C-alpha positions, 0 to 999 in steps of 0.5 A: 500499500502506498502513502496515499492509499494508506492515508485514505484508509486511515481517514475512511476508518476514522470517519466510518468508525465514529458512531457518534456521527450517525447515531440518531439517523436511520440506516439510509440517512447515516449512509448518505451522511457517511458518504458525504463525509467520505467524499469530502475527506478524500478530496482533502486527502487528495490534496496531500499527495505530494506532502510528507506525513507530518505536513499532511497531518498538519493540513488534514487534522483541522479539516478532518476535525471540522468535518466530524464536527459538521457531520455530528451537527447534521446528525443532531439537526436531522434528529431535532428538526421536528422538535426544535424551535426556529432559533434552535434550528438556526443555531444548529445550521450556523454550527453546520455552516461554520464547520463545513467552511473549515472542513473545506479549507477556508481559514475563517468561517463567514456568516451564513448567507440569508438564501442558504438559511431560507433554503435549509429551513425549508428542507423536508422529507425523509431524513436521508433526503434532508441530508442529501439536500443539505449536502447540495446546499453546502456544495453550492455554497462552497463553489 
C-alpha cells in the first residue's frame, strides 16, 4: 500500500468508525451522511499527495476535525428538526455552516448567507433526503 492509499484508509476508518456521527439517523440517512463525509475527506486527502506525513497531518487534522463536527451537527439537526424552535434550528445550521467551511479549508468561517438559511429551513422529506439536500446546499455554497 502506498502513502496515499494508507492516508485514505486511515481517514476512511476514522470517519466510518465514529458512531457519534450518525447515532440518531436511520440506516439510509446514515449512509448518505457517511458518503458525504467520505467524499469531502477524500477530496482533502487528495490534496496531500505530494506532502510528507507530518505536513499532511498538519494540513488534514483541522479539516477532518471540522468535518466530524459538521457531520455530528447534521446528525443532531436531523434528529431535532421537528421538535426544535426556529432559533434552535438556526443555531444548529450556523454550526453546520461554520464547520463545513473549515472542513473545506477556508481559514475563517463567514456568516451564513440568508438564501442558504431560507433554503435549509425549508428542507423536508425523509432524513436521508434532508441530508442529501443539505449537502447540495453546502456544496453550492462552497463553489
